C-alpha positions in Angstrom: 93.1 38.2 57.9 91.0 38.6 61.0 88.9 41.0 59.1 88.5 38.3 56.1 87.2 35.8 58.6 84.8 38.0 60.2 83.1 39.1 57.0 83.2 35.2 56.0 81.5 34.2 59.3 78.7 37.1 58.9 78.0 35.8 55.4 77.5 32.4 56.3 75.4 33.4 59.5 73.3 35.2 57.0 72.8 32.3 54.7 72.2 30.3 57.3 69.2 32.3 58.7 67.8 32.6 54.9 67.8 29.0 54.9 66.1 28.4 58.1 63.1 31.5 57.3 62.5 29.8 54.1 62.1 26.2 55.3 59.8 27.9 58.2 57.5 29.5 55.6 57.3 26.5 53.4 56.4 24.2 56.2 54.0 26.5 57.3 52.3 27.2 53.5 52.0 23.1 53.3 50.2 22.6 56.9 48.1 25.5 56.5 46.6 25.8 52.8 44.8 28.8 51.4 40.9 28.2 51.2 39.7 28.6 47.5 38.1 31.7 47.0 34.3 31.7 46.4 32.6 33.6 43.6 31.0 36.0 46.2 34.7 36.7 47.3 36.0 37.3 44.3 33.8 40.0 43.7 30.9 40.9 41.3 32.7 40.5 38.2 33.7 36.8 39.1 30.1 36.2 40.4 28.5 37.6 37.4 30.8 35.6 35.0 29.9 32.1 36.6 26.3 32.9 36.5 26.3 33.7 32.9 27.9 30.4 31.8 26.1 29.2 28.9 25.1 25.3 29.1 26.8 23.1 27.1 25.5 21.9 23.6 23.6 18.7 24.0 22.0 19.4 27.2 18.0 20.0 27.3 17.3 22.6 29.7 15.0 22.0 32.7 11.6 23.1 33.0 8.0 22.7 31.7 7.7 22.2 28.1 5.6 20.8 25.4 6.3 19.2 22.0 6.2 20.7 18.5 6.7 18.8 15.2 8.2 20.7 12.8 6.3 21.4 9.6 7.6 22.2 6.0 8.1 25.7 5.4 8.8 26.4 9.3 11.7 28.3 10.3 13.6 29.2 13.5 12.3 32.7 13.5 8.7 31.7 12.8 8.5 28.9 15.5 9.7 31.2 17.9 7.8 34.2 17.1 4.7 32.0 17.2 5.2 31.1 20.9 6.6 34.2 22.0 10.3 33.3 22.3 13.7 34.5 20.7 15.4 32.1 18.5 18.4 31.7 20.8 16.0 30.9 23.5 14.4 28.2 21.9 17.7 26.5 20.8 19.3 26.8 23.8 16.5 25.1 25.5 16.6 22.1 23.0 20.6 21.9 23.6 21.1 22.9 19.8 23.8 25.3 18.4 22.8 28.4 16.5 23.4 26.9 12.9 21.3 23.6 14.1 19.3 22.6 10.7 15.4 22.4 11.0 13.9 19.4 9.3 10.1 18.8 8.8 9.1 15.7 11.0 11.6 17.0 14.1 10.2 17.3 17.3 11.3 20.4 19.4 10.6 21.3 23.0 9.1 24.5 23.5 9.3 26.2 26.9 6.2 26.9 28.8 2.8 25.4 28.7 0.8 24.2 25.6 -1.6 27.0 24.1 -5.2 26.3 25.3 -7.7 24.7 23.2 -10.2 27.3 22.2 -13.8 27.0 23.8 -15.8 25.4 20.8 -18.2 22.7 20.6 -16.5 19.7 19.7 -19.4 18.5 17.1 -18.8 21.7 15.3 -15.7 20.1 13.6 -15.6 17.1 11.5 -13.6 15.2 9.3 -15.6 14.9 6.3 -13.4 12.7 4.0 -10.1 11.2 2.8 -10.1 11.6 -1.0 -7.4 9.8 -3.2 -6.0 7.8 -0.2 -2.6 6.4 -1.6 -2.1 8.6 -4.7 0.3 11.5 -3.7 -1.0 14.0 -6.1 -4.8 13.4 -5.3 -4.5 12.6 -1.5 -6.1 15.0 1.0 -8.1 15.4 4.1 -11.3 17.6 4.0 -12.5 19.2 7.3 -15.5 21.2 8.0 -16.8 23.5 10.6 -20.5 22.8 11.2 -20.6 24.9 14.3 -21.5 28.6 14.8 -18.1 29.7 16.1 -14.9 30.1 14.2 -11.9 28.0 15.3 -8.7 29.0 15.2 -6.6 26.0 14.2 -3.0 26.7 15.4 -1.5 24.1 16.9 -4.0 21.1 16.3 -3.1 18.0 14.8 -4.2 15.5 12.1 -2.6 12.2 12.9 -3.1 8.5 11.8 -2.0 5.2 13.5 1.6 5.0 12.4 2.4 8.4 13.7 2.3 10.6 11.1 1.4 13.9 12.2 0.4 17.2 10.8 0.2 20.0 12.6 -1.9 23.1 11.5 -0.4 26.5 10.8 -1.8 29.5 12.2 -5.3 29.5 10.2 -8.8 30.0 11.3 -11.7 27.7 10.1 -15.1 29.9 10.1 -18.6 28.5 10.5 -19.8 26.5 7.6 -16.2 26.5 6.1 -14.2 24.0 4.6 -10.6 23.2 4.7 -8.5 20.8 2.8 -5.0 19.2 4.0 -3.1 18.1 1.1 -0.2 15.3 1.7 2.0 16.6 -1.3 3.5 20.0 -1.5 2.0 23.3 -2.6 1.2 26.8 -1.7 -1.4 27.3 1.2 -4.3 29.3 0.5 -7.5 30.2 2.5 -9.2 26.7 1.7 -6.1 24.4 1.2 -2.8 23.5 3.3 -0.2 21.4 2.3 1.7 18.7 4.1 5.0 19.1 1.8 5.3 15.3 1.8 7.0 13.0 -1.0 4.7 9.9 -0.6 1.1 9.3 0.3 -0.1 8.9 4.1 -3.6 7.7 4.1 -4.3 4.0 3.4 -7.8 2.1 3.5 -9.0 0.9 6.7 -6.8 3.7 8.4 -8.2 5.9 11.5 -7.8 9.9 10.8 -7.7 11.9 14.2 -8.2 15.4 14.9 -6.7 16.7 18.2 -6.8 20.0 20.1 -3.5 21.7 21.0 -4.1 19.7 24.7 -4.6 16.5 23.1 -8.1 16.2 23.1 -9.5 14.0 20.4 -12.1 16.3 18.6 -13.1 14.3 15.5 -11.8 11.0 14.0 -12.6 9.4 10.6 -12.0 5.7 9.1 -10.6 5.8 5.5 -12.9 3.6 3.4 
């Protein structure tokens, strides 16, 4: 009987010690919380994962950029190659998904600085005429290079007072050469480019402006 009482007392003493120990540990953890682990302390794997996190879609990336207006026939690959970028870089910079559509007239932000304007005599390029204004099948702008230098026109812009903009592809207008920009859709040739629109743009009395890539006005013309 005495032996059983001794065992019971021993067990009760152990239970009390366990409860007291657990209570002390719980109090200590509550009053002394562990500091959060930083990416550097977590090791190179955690730090690398944090730095490689992709930006959320819809968030435009910071940094210098210039605007580019998408033209008929443009593709993500063609635009990216033109400015020395990867397609995913261009899409990420604009906060767009990989399967985002590309529509004529859409404005993209291109990282970096705009291409420099070629060194040419501004008087060498001129808008000769706007022919067939108001009639889609006939409407086109005729340009001529009266200078002695060939002019790379990639990134140059034809625009009207209403905000319509035609951005030239990678084409060169040679001395004494003539280039026609048609409003309608068609297949580009050495002397003819096509805007790809389904309605005429130019109207009588409207001003046509030719701008270099940096925005400099090179020539203007008033539609009769």
